[in-house]
C-alpha positions in Angstrom: 298.2 -24.5 66.8 295.8 -21.5 66.6 296.2 -17.7 67.0 293.9 -15.7 67.7 294.6 -11.8 67.2 292.3 -8.7 67.4 293.2 -5.6 65.4 291.8 -2.1 64.3 290.6 -1.4 61.1 293.8 -0.2 59.5 297.2 -0.9 57.4 298.8 -2.0 59.9 296.4 -5.8 59.6 297.2 -6.0 55.5 300.9 -5.8 56.5 300.9 -8.5 59.7 299.1 -11.0 57.5 301.7 -10.3 54.5 304.7 -10.2 57.0 302.6 -14.1 58.3 302.7 -15.3 54.5 306.1 -14.6 54.0 307.3 -16.3 57.7 305.8 -19.6 55.1 302.2 -19.5 57.3 300.0 -20.7 53.7 297.2 -18.1 52.7 294.6 -20.5 53.4 295.3 -20.9 57.0 294.8 -17.1 57.7 291.7 -16.4 58.4 289.9 -12.3 58.9 286.9 -11.7 60.2 285.8 -8.1 60.5 283.3 -7.7 63.4 280.2 -5.5 62.7 279.4 -1.8 63.7 276.6 -1.3 66.1 273.3 -0.5 63.7 270.9 0.7 66.7 270.9 4.3 68.3 272.1 5.0 71.6 269.4 5.2 74.2 268.8 9.0 76.2 267.6 7.7 79.0 269.3 5.2 81.5 267.5 2.4 83.7 268.6 1.5 86.6 271.3 -1.3 85.1 272.3 0.5 82.4 273.8 3.8 82.6 276.0 5.1 79.4 277.6 8.1 81.1 275.2 10.9 79.2 273.4 12.7 82.1 269.9 15.4 80.2 270.1 16.1 84.6 272.9 17.9 84.4 272.0 21.1 83.3 268.6 21.1 84.0 269.3 20.9 87.3 272.1 23.6 87.4 270.0 26.2 85.1 267.1 25.1 87.4 268.9 26.3 90.8 270.2 29.5 88.7 265.6 30.3 87.6 264.9 29.6 90.9 267.2 31.6 93.1 265.9 34.5 89.7 262.7 33.5 90.1 262.7 34.1 94.4 264.2 37.5 94.6 261.3 38.9 91.4 258.7 36.8 93.8 259.3 39.5 96.4 257.5 41.7 94.1 255.2 40.2 92.2 252.2 39.5 94.1 252.3 35.5 94.0 255.4 35.6 97.0 258.9 34.6 96.5 258.1 30.4 96.7 255.8 29.9 94.3 257.6 31.8 91.7 260.8 30.6 93.0 259.0 27.3 92.7 258.2 28.7 89.4 261.5 29.5 87.6 263.2 26.4 89.5 260.1 23.9 86.8 261.1 26.1 83.5 265.1 26.1 84.4 264.8 22.9 84.5 262.9 22.1 81.4 265.1 24.9 79.6 268.6 22.9 80.8 266.7 19.3 79.8 266.2 20.6 76.6 269.7 22.6 76.0 271.0 18.9 76.5 268.7 16.6 74.9 268.9 18.7 71.8 272.5 18.4 72.0 272.9 14.7 72.2 270.4 13.5 70.2 271.5 15.9 67.2 275.1 17.5 67.3 276.2 14.5 69.2 274.5 11.4 67.0 276.7 13.7 63.8 279.5 13.2 65.0 279.3 9.6 66.5 278.6 9.2 62.5 281.6 11.3 61.6 284.2 9.6 64.3 282.3 6.1 65.7 283.9 3.6 67.2 285.7 1.5 64.1 285.1 -2.2 64.4 287.9 -4.1 64.6 289.1 -7.4 62.6 289.7 -11.0 64.7 292.5 -12.9 63.1 293.0 -16.6 63.5 295.9 -18.3 61.5 296.8 -21.9 61.6 300.1 -22.8 62.0 303.3 -24.7 62.7 304.4 -24.8 66.1 307.9 -24.5 65.5 306.2 -20.9 63.8 303.9 -19.5 67.2 306.8 -17.3 68.2 307.8 -16.2 65.5 304.0 -15.1 64.7 302.8 -13.9 68.0 306.3 -11.4 67.9 305.3 -10.0 64.0 301.5 -9.6 65.6 302.7 -7.9 68.8 305.1 -5.4 66.2 302.5 -4.5 64.3 300.3 -3.7 66.9 297.5 -6.1 68.1 295.6 -5.0 69.8 295.4 -8.6 70.9 296.9 -12.2 70.9 296.0 -15.4 71.8 296.9 -18.9 71.2 295.6 -22.4 71.3 296.7 -25.5 70.7 294.3 -27.7 69.3 
């Protein structure tokens, strides 16, 4: 019977493999395959079918609204009037907010993604006799497996 499990890349994986070997499963019947990390950079602009939860619009809308109100108030004194200065203030505020979000997500979060990042998981495949299946499954759960599946064959 084959048992599949996934682990984070940690010492618990090594402890699980050692414990399974001590149960009597041969080393040649254990296969650990690390998954590769994503190498392409995340896209900043969302599409209709794909969104990652990062919005470049939020700060731009908030700052644009504030600048629009300020521009409208000042526009009563200036030559072009409150409507034009409100639109100018809103556009300038939106551009400033958009640039803040763009720089924040492009520069600062990029470094954090590189340092923290999501670590790849490891898929562990074990060929073991039917009498050891329950013990191996219990060992995998005890060593913090993320998921376990059994396949007869």
